[in-house]
C-alpha positions in Angstrom: -13.8 25.0 3.6 -14.1 24.8 -0.2 -16.7 22.5 -1.8 -14.1 20.2 -3.3 -12.3 19.7 0.0 -15.6 19.2 1.8 -16.8 16.5 -0.7 -13.4 14.7 -0.6 -13.1 14.6 3.1 -16.8 13.5 3.4 -16.0 10.7 1.0 -12.9 9.7 3.0 -15.0 9.6 6.2 -17.5 7.3 4.6 -14.8 5.1 3.1 -13.0 4.8 6.5 -16.3 3.9 8.2 -17.0 1.2 5.7 -13.4 -0.1 6.1 -14.2 -0.7 9.8 -17.2 -2.9 9.0 -17.5 -6.5 8.0 -18.0 -5.4 4.4 -14.3 -4.6 4.1 -12.6 -6.0 7.3 -12.1 -9.7 7.5 -9.4 -12.2 8.4 -8.4 -15.6 7.1 -8.5 -17.2 10.6 -6.3 -17.3 13.6 -2.5 -16.9 13.1 0.3 -15.5 15.1 1.8 -14.0 12.0 -0.6 -11.8 10.0 -0.3 -9.9 6.7 -2.1 -6.5 6.9 -2.2 -5.3 3.3 -4.0 -2.0 4.0 -6.6 -0.3 1.8 -4.6 0.7 -1.2 -3.1 -2.7 -2.1 -6.4 -4.5 -1.3 -8.1 -2.0 -3.7 -5.5 -2.5 -6.4 -5.3 -6.3 -6.7 -6.8 -8.7 -4.2 -5.0 -11.6 -5.9 -1.7 -10.1 -4.8 -2.8 -10.2 -1.1 -3.3 -13.9 -1.4 0.0 -14.4 -3.2 1.8 -12.5 -0.4 0.0 -14.6 2.2 1.1 -17.8 0.4 4.6 -16.5 0.0 4.9 -15.7 3.7 2.8 -18.6 4.9 0.8 -16.4 7.3 -2.7 -15.2 8.0 -4.5 -12.1 6.6 -6.4 -9.2 8.2 -7.9 -6.6 5.9 -8.7 -3.2 7.2 -7.5 0.4 7.3 -5.0 2.1 9.6 -7.2 5.3 9.3 -4.3 7.6 8.8 -6.4 10.0 6.6 -8.7 10.6 9.6 -5.7 11.5 11.7 -4.5 14.0 9.0 -8.0 15.5 8.9 -8.0 16.0 12.7 -10.6 13.4 13.4 -8.7 12.3 16.4 -11.4 10.4 18.3 -12.6 8.5 15.3 -9.0 7.7 14.3 -8.3 6.3 17.8 -11.5 4.3 17.6 -10.5 2.7 14.3 -7.0 1.9 15.6 -8.5 0.2 18.7 -10.8 -1.8 16.4 -7.8 -3.1 14.4 -6.0 -4.0 17.6 -9.0 -5.8 18.9 -9.2 -7.8 15.6 -5.5 -8.7 15.9 -6.1 -9.9 19.4 -9.0 -12.1 18.3 -6.8 -13.9 15.7 -3.9 -14.2 18.1 -1.6 -12.0 16.0 1.9 -11.4 17.5 3.6 -10.2 14.3 2.0 -7.9 11.7 3.5 -7.5 8.3 2.5 -4.4 6.3 2.7 -3.6 2.6 1.8 0.0 3.2 4.3 2.4 4.7 1.6 4.5 6.4 0.2 1.3 8.0 3.7 0.4 9.1 4.3 3.8 10.8 0.8 4.0 12.4 0.9 0.5 13.8 4.4 0.9 15.0 3.3 4.0 17.0 -0.1 2.8 18.3 0.4 -1.0 18.8 3.4 -1.5 21.0 2.5 -5.1 22.0 3.1 -6.5 18.6 6.1 -6.9 16.3 5.3 -4.7 13.2 7.4 -5.4 10.1 7.4 -4.0 6.6 7.0 -6.5 3.8 9.8 -5.2 1.6 12.9 -5.8 3.9 11.3 -9.1 4.9 10.9 -10.1 1.2 14.5 -9.3 0.6 15.6 -11.3 3.6 13.4 -14.3 2.7 14.5 -14.3 -0.9 12.7 -14.2 -4.2 12.3 -17.1 -6.6 15.3 -17.9 -8.8 13.2 -17.5 -12.0 12.7 -13.8 -11.1 16.4 -13.0 -11.2 17.1 -10.6 -14.1 13.6 -11.2 -15.5 13.1 -7.5 -16.2 16.6 -6.6 -17.4 15.1 -4.8 -20.4 13.2 -2.4 -18.1 14.3 1.1 -17.2 12.2 2.8 -14.6 12.2 5.4 -11.8 10.9 4.7 -8.3 8.3 6.8 -6.5 9.1 6.5 -2.8 6.3 6.9 -0.4 6.8 9.9 1.9 6.3 7.6 4.9 9.1 5.2 3.8 12.0 4.5 6.1 15.6 4.3 4.8 15.5 0.5 5.3 12.4 0.2 3.1 13.9 2.5 0.4 17.1 0.4 0.3 15.2 -2.9 0.2 13.1 -1.8 -2.7 16.3 -0.9 -4.7 17.8 -4.3 -3.9 14.6 -6.1 -5.0 14.6 -4.2 -8.3 18.3 -4.9 -8.8 17.5 -8.6 -8.3 14.7 -8.3 -10.9 17.2 -6.7 -13.3 15.4 -3.3 -13.4 17.7 -0.4 -14.4 16.6 2.3 -11.9 17.0 6.0 -12.8 16.1 8.1 -9.8 13.9 11.2 -9.7 16.0 14.4 -9.4 16.2 15.9 -6.0 14.9 14.4 -2.7 14.6 10.6 -2.9 11.2 10.4 -1.2 8.5 12.9 -1.9 4.7 12.9 -1.5 2.8 11.7 -4.5 0.1 14.2 -3.8 -2.1 12.0 -1.6 -1.6 14.1 1.5 -2.3 17.3 -0.4 -5.6 15.8 -1.6 -6.7 15.0 2.0 -5.6 18.4 3.4 -6.5 20.8 0.5 -9.0 18.8 -1.6 -7.0 19.4 -4.8 -3.8 17.7 -5.6 -4.0 16.8 -9.3 -1.5 19.5 -10.4 0.9 18.3 -7.6 0.7 14.7 -8.8 1.1 15.7 -12.4 4.2 17.8 -11.7 5.7 14.9 -9.7 5.2 12.4 -12.4 6.6 14.8 -15.0 9.9 14.8 -13.2 10.5 11.1 -13.8 13.4 10.6 -16.2 11.7 7.4 -17.4 8.4 6.5 -19.1 7.9 3.8 -16.5 7.4 4.7 -12.8 7.4 1.9 -10.2 5.7 2.4 -6.8 5.4 0.2 -3.8 2.5 2.1 -2.4 -0.7 1.5 -4.4 -1.9 5.1 -3.8 1.4 6.4 -5.2 1.0 4.1 -8.2 -2.4 5.6 -8.9 -1.1 9.2 -8.4 1.8 8.6 -10.9 -0.6 7.6 -13.6 -2.5 10.9 -13.6 -0.8 12.5 -16.6 -1.7 9.6 -18.8 1.8 9.5 -20.3 3.6 7.4 -17.8 3.2 3.6 -17.3 2.7 3.5 -13.6 3.0 0.0 -12.0 3.3 -1.5 -8.6 6.4 -3.5 -7.7 4.2 -6.5 -7.1 3.3 -6.3 -10.8 6.9 -7.4 -11.4 7.1 -10.0 -8.6 3.7 -11.7 -9.1 2.7 -10.4 -12.5 4.0 -9.7 -16.0 5.0 -6.1 -15.4 1.7 -4.7 -16.6 -0.9 -2.7 -14.6 -3.2 -5.3 -13.0 -6.1 -3.3 -11.6 -9.3 -4.5 -13.2 -12.1 -3.3 -10.8 -12.5 -0.2 -8.9 -10.8 0.2 -5.5 -14.0 -0.2 -3.5 -15.1 -3.2 -5.5 -11.8 -5.0 -5.0 -11.7 -4.4 -1.3 -15.3 -5.8 -1.0 -14.4 -8.8 -3.1 -11.3 -9.5 -1.0 -13.2 -9.5 2.3 -15.9 -11.7 0.8 -13.3 -14.2 -0.4 -11.8 -14.3 3.1 -15.2 -14.7 4.7 -15.8 -17.7 2.4 -12.6 -19.3 3.7 -10.3 -18.8 0.7 
């Protein structure tokens, strides 16, 4: 194993351990419908987690689906983390879990058969967006980075949401969904060049992602404005990350523990 890969995977193991502790895993109280934002959105903008909660009128459980551990072959640890999430969901009486992360969606769908697992994006389209957002970004031309874990339903929903917002979408050439480089980073320890090449294929200066990890990856070349779709729905269309990922996740858990 090369040094870079060893250091990266060691860092991931530490991060996923912390994600299973009270420092980063918390809930907003009991609720039969729960929003599970996942690590990346929690680390990008904690305020968006609360705004989604208020929009859906549901509870929150923060935490990590631990997919990186699964990719690294840490099967026992991965299973332990999943059982921990399921136990927390049991404690707060969750029957339906809504995910913002496509990896969380697929992992929970596979490993938690007793609950109804939904993706935020089709649900948001079904529920409807505020009238004031209709056509708000009709000046914006952007391409969409689709998470490699996205389902056809999620991909279609994202396009419909962007159409409602007025965004003129120009697609990446070739396959509609392609890894941003995150998996390459976990497996090989080096994905910067992969991320850069993916971003360079965008026909637009603006790249919209609905996975916060993809958003980070598409900003790597420094020439593209890489935003999250929630920056359009709950923000002003600008990048909204102000603290580091780990600080934001800690602050989110603390706010929930204080009863916000």
